[in-house]
C-alpha positions as CSV (number, residue, x, y, z in Angstrom):
1,H,-51.2,107.3,160.5
2,N,-52.9,107.8,157.2
3,D,-49.8,109.7,155.9
4,P,-48.2,108.1,152.9
5,L,-44.7,108.5,154.5
6,A,-46.1,106.4,157.5
7,K,-47.3,103.6,155.2
8,Q,-44.1,103.8,153.1
9,M,-42.0,103.5,156.4
10,F,-44.2,100.5,157.8
11,A,-44.0,98.8,154.4
12,A,-40.1,99.2,154.5
13,V,-40.0,97.8,158.1
14,K,-42.2,94.8,156.9
15,A,-39.9,94.1,154.1
16,R,-36.9,94.4,156.4
17,N,-35.6,97.3,154.3
18,L,-34.3,99.4,157.4
19,G,-32.4,101.8,155.4
20,S,-35.5,103.0,153.5
21,A,-37.5,102.7,156.8
22,L,-35.0,104.9,158.6
23,E,-35.1,107.5,155.7
24,A,-39.0,107.6,155.7
25,S,-38.9,107.9,159.6
26,R,-36.7,110.8,159.4
27,R,-39.0,112.5,156.9
28,L,-42.0,111.7,159.1
29,A,-40.5,113.1,162.2
30,G,-39.4,116.2,160.3
31,K,-43.0,116.6,158.9
32,Y,-44.5,116.1,162.3
33,P,-42.1,117.6,164.8
34,K,-44.7,117.5,167.5
35,S,-45.7,114.0,167.0
36,L,-44.6,111.7,170.0
37,G,-45.2,108.6,167.7
38,A,-43.1,110.0,164.8
39,Q,-40.2,110.8,167.1
40,V,-40.3,107.5,168.9
41,V,-40.5,105.4,165.9
42,H,-37.7,107.5,164.3
43,G,-35.8,106.7,167.6
44,L,-36.6,103.1,167.3
45,I,-35.5,102.4,163.7
46,A,-32.3,104.6,164.2
47,L,-31.6,102.4,167.3
48,A,-32.3,99.1,165.2
49,V,-29.7,100.3,162.5
50,R,-27.2,101.3,165.2
51,R,-27.4,105.0,164.5
52,F,-27.0,105.7,168.3
53,P,-26.5,109.6,168.1
54,E,-29.5,109.9,165.9
55,A,-31.7,107.7,168.0
56,T,-30.5,109.7,171.1
57,A,-31.6,112.8,169.2
58,A,-35.0,111.4,168.4
59,Y,-35.8,110.0,171.7
60,R,-34.8,113.4,173.4
61,K,-37.2,115.1,171.0
62,A,-39.9,112.6,172.0
63,L,-39.3,113.3,175.8
64,S,-39.4,117.1,175.1
65,I,-42.9,116.4,173.8
66,R,-43.8,114.0,176.6
67,P,-41.3,113.8,179.5
68,D,-43.2,110.8,181.3
69,F,-43.2,108.4,178.2
70,P,-41.5,105.3,179.6
71,A,-40.6,103.8,176.2
72,A,-38.9,106.9,175.2
73,H,-36.6,106.6,178.4
74,V,-35.9,103.0,177.5
75,G,-34.9,104.0,174.0
76,L,-32.7,107.0,175.2
77,A,-31.0,104.8,177.9
78,L,-30.2,102.0,175.2
79,A,-28.9,104.6,172.7
80,E,-26.7,106.2,175.3
81,A,-25.4,103.0,176.8
82,S,-24.7,101.8,173.2
83,Q,-22.5,104.9,172.8
84,G,-20.5,104.1,176.2
85,H,-22.3,106.9,177.8
86,F,-23.1,105.2,180.9
87,R,-23.5,108.0,183.3
88,E,-26.2,109.3,181.0
89,A,-27.9,105.9,180.3
90,L,-27.9,105.4,184.3
91,S,-29.8,108.7,184.7
92,D,-32.3,107.7,182.0
93,F,-32.6,104.1,183.6
94,Q,-33.4,105.9,186.9
95,Q,-36.0,108.0,185.4
96,L,-37.6,105.0,184.0
97,A,-37.6,103.4,187.3
98,R,-39.1,106.4,188.7
99,L,-41.9,106.5,186.1
100,A,-42.4,102.7,186.1
101,P,-41.1,101.4,189.4
102,K,-42.5,97.8,188.9
103,A,-40.8,97.5,185.4
104,D,-37.7,95.4,185.4
105,I,-35.9,97.2,182.6
106,G,-35.3,100.5,184.6
107,W,-33.6,98.4,187.5
108,I,-31.7,95.9,185.1
109,G,-30.4,98.8,183.1
110,S,-29.5,100.8,186.2
111,S,-27.5,97.9,187.5
112,A,-25.7,97.2,184.2
113,C,-24.8,100.9,183.9
114,A,-23.6,101.3,187.6
115,E,-21.4,98.3,187.1
116,K,-20.0,99.9,183.9
117,L,-19.2,103.0,186.0
118,G,-17.5,100.9,188.9
119,Q,-20.3,101.5,191.2
120,R,-20.3,98.0,192.3
121,Q,-22.6,98.2,195.6
122,Q,-25.0,100.3,193.7
123,S,-25.1,98.0,190.9
124,L,-25.9,95.1,193.3
125,A,-28.6,97.1,195.0
126,F,-30.3,97.8,191.6
127,A,-30.1,94.2,190.6
128,R,-31.6,93.1,193.9
129,R,-34.4,95.7,193.5
130,A,-35.1,94.3,189.9
131,T,-35.9,91.0,191.5
132,V,-38.0,92.4,194.2
133,V,-40.2,94.5,191.7
134,A,-40.3,91.8,189.1
135,P,-39.8,88.5,190.6
136,S,-41.0,86.5,187.5
137,S,-38.5,88.2,185.2
138,P,-35.6,86.1,184.0
139,G,-33.7,89.2,183.0
140,A,-33.7,90.5,186.5
141,W,-32.5,87.2,187.9
142,Y,-29.7,86.9,185.4
143,Q,-28.6,90.5,186.3
144,L,-28.6,89.4,190.0
145,A,-26.7,86.4,189.2
146,R,-24.0,88.4,187.3
147,E,-23.7,91.1,190.1
148,E,-23.5,88.6,193.0
149,G,-21.0,86.7,190.9
150,L,-18.9,89.7,190.5
151,F,-19.1,90.5,194.1
152,G,-17.8,87.0,195.0
153,D,-21.0,85.5,196.3
154,K,-20.8,82.4,194.2
155,Q,-23.5,80.6,196.1
156,T,-26.2,83.3,195.8
157,A,-25.2,83.9,192.2
158,A,-25.7,80.2,191.5
159,K,-29.3,80.4,193.0
160,A,-30.0,83.5,191.1
161,L,-29.0,81.9,187.9
162,A,-31.0,78.8,188.7
163,R,-34.2,80.9,189.3
164,A,-33.6,82.8,186.0
165,N,-33.0,79.6,184.1
166,Q,-36.1,78.1,185.8
167,L,-38.2,81.2,184.8
168,Q,-36.8,81.3,181.3
169,L,-37.8,77.7,180.6
170,A,-41.2,78.1,182.1
171,K,-41.9,81.4,179.8
172,P,-44.3,80.8,176.9
173,R,-42.6,81.9,173.7
174,T,-44.3,85.1,172.7
175,Q,-43.5,88.4,171.0
176,P,-41.6,91.0,173.0
177,S,-43.7,93.0,175.3
178,R,-44.7,96.5,174.1
179,S,-44.4,97.8,177.7
180,T,-40.8,97.7,177.6
181,G,-40.4,98.7,173.9
182,G,-39.5,95.1,173.2
183,A,-36.2,95.6,175.1
184,S,-34.7,92.6,176.6
185,G,-32.9,92.9,180.0
186,R,-30.0,90.9,178.8
187,S,-28.5,93.2,176.3
188,R,-24.8,93.0,176.8
């Protein structure tokens, strides 16, 4: 973006002045209401500063522009879950799992939300699915370890935890992946 507001927003983010970045992102999203990028960035910054209802609204606006955009579903699900809206978040994570079935975050998030809703069997099934679609994801194995432990299968939980730790140690230290919007599967 060559817009001065975008430059101001990115400069504020770089300087870690998230209050100014949020204000600039609001103005940018208002100036470009049909811009997917402006809405998603507004949602991301609102999420980062824990303005969850604002993030929810921005991600919903982004999804009204492009309903099949996985990163907006991740952001919306995280914003909803952060407000304790686990039924909505589960729906968002399930939509993400349909759009990107091999991405761990949709299944991990679905598992975590199902657990919060008391849907233990469903939660375990989603966690198992995460390890099937993303066998090299430490987050998927951590979620499976948690769910197996809650289900009382300590041996399977210990094996899943060992696998998660093995994968975590083998992972090169890199920046968060853009494909998941930088979201970690271990947000609890």
